[in-house]
C-alpha positions in Angstrom: 13.1 -14.0 -0.4 10.9 -10.9 0.5 13.0 -7.7 0.2 12.5 -4.8 2.4 11.1 -2.8 -0.6 8.4 -5.6 -0.7 7.5 -5.3 2.9 7.0 -1.4 2.5 4.9 -1.9 -0.7 2.7 -4.3 1.4 2.3 -1.6 3.8 1.5 0.9 1.1 4.4 3.1 2.0 6.9 4.5 -0.8 10.5 3.1 -0.2 13.7 4.5 -1.3 17.2 2.5 -1.3 20.0 4.8 -2.1 23.1 6.5 -0.7 22.8 9.9 1.1 23.4 12.1 -2.1 20.7 10.2 -4.2 18.1 10.1 -1.5 18.4 14.0 -1.0 17.7 14.4 -4.7 14.7 12.0 -4.7 13.2 13.5 -1.7 13.8 17.0 -2.8 10.8 19.2 -4.0 8.6 17.9 -6.9 10.4 14.6 -6.8 9.2 14.0 -3.1 5.5 14.5 -4.3 6.0 11.7 -6.9 7.3 9.3 -4.3 4.6 10.1 -1.8 4.8 10.3 1.9 5.4 9.2 4.4 8.6 7.3 3.0 11.0 4.6 4.2 14.7 5.6 3.3 16.9 2.6 3.2 20.4 3.9 3.2 22.6 1.7 1.2 24.6 -0.3 3.8 28.1 0.7 4.5 29.3 -2.4 6.7 28.2 -5.9 7.6 29.8 -9.4 8.3 30.3 -12.7 6.4 30.2 -15.6 8.7 31.5 -19.0 7.3 30.2 -22.0 9.1 29.5 -25.7 8.2 30.0 -25.1 4.5 27.6 -21.9 4.6 28.3 -18.2 3.9 25.8 -15.9 5.7 26.1 -12.4 5.1 24.7 -9.9 7.2 24.3 -6.0 6.6 24.0 -3.0 9.1 21.0 -1.2 8.0 20.0 2.3 8.6 16.3 2.8 7.8 14.6 6.0 8.2 10.8 6.5 8.6 10.0 10.1 7.4 7.2 12.4 6.9 6.7 16.0 5.7 7.0 18.9 8.1 6.5 22.5 7.8 9.6 24.7 7.7 8.2 26.5 10.9 6.7 23.4 12.6 6.5 23.5 16.3 8.1 21.0 18.6 4.7 19.6 19.3 4.0 19.0 15.6 7.5 17.4 15.4 6.9 15.1 18.3 3.6 14.0 16.8 5.3 13.2 13.5 8.0 11.5 15.4 5.4 9.4 17.3 3.5 8.5 14.0 6.9 7.5 12.2 7.9 5.3 15.2 4.5 3.5 15.1 5.2 2.9 11.4 8.8 1.7 12.2 7.2 -0.7 14.8 4.9 -2.0 12.0 7.8 -2.4 9.6 9.9 -4.4 12.1 6.8 -6.7 13.0 6.4 -7.5 9.2 10.2 -7.9 8.6 9.9 -10.4 11.6 6.8 -12.1 10.3 8.0 -12.7 6.9 10.3 -15.5 7.9 13.1 -14.6 5.6 15.3 -13.1 8.3 16.3 -13.7 11.9 14.0 -11.7 14.0 15.0 -8.3 14.9 14.9 -8.4 18.6 16.1 -4.9 19.4 17.1 -1.8 17.6 18.3 1.7 18.3 16.1 4.4 17.2 16.7 8.3 16.9 14.7 11.4 16.1 15.4 13.0 12.9 14.7 16.7 12.1 16.4 18.4 9.0 19.0 16.1 8.0 18.0 16.5 4.6 17.2 19.4 2.4 13.4 18.5 2.3 11.5 19.6 5.5 10.9 16.0 6.9 11.0 14.5 10.4 10.6 11.0 11.7 12.8 8.3 13.2 15.8 6.2 12.2 16.4 2.6 13.1 19.8 1.0 13.1 19.9 -2.9 12.8 21.7 -5.9 11.7 19.6 -7.7 9.0 20.4 -11.3 9.0 18.8 -13.7 6.2 18.0 -17.3 7.0 20.0 -19.7 4.9 23.3 -18.8 3.2 25.2 -19.6 -0.1 26.8 -23.1 -0.1 30.6 -23.2 -0.3 33.5 -25.6 -0.2 35.7 -25.2 2.7 
């Protein structure tokens, strides 16, 4: 099964899967330059579902995935809008690749929101929230 980090790697974009505290540390200062930008930040899922049907267990996870690029501390709203538009284009490409990989049910819609300065590093971009549902499942005895 293709993981989200594999899809990001295929796109040539850095990928971080972490909780908020660890992500903030990774993105901070010198470590940011090691990872490179833009970056896809996948916050560890805090919720999901387990569905049991016809002897199969299917686990889903509610994902919060950020597409971020560096911005200047004193950036203008026009510069931020450009970064957001660029990151929204990257997010659309990411969703298209998730849907094309064939390992997950297609993501047919997702909410997005713009982000400015939620982390210590000067970044802006967009956040997508979606439910990731893998095809198949784990066989169990009911």
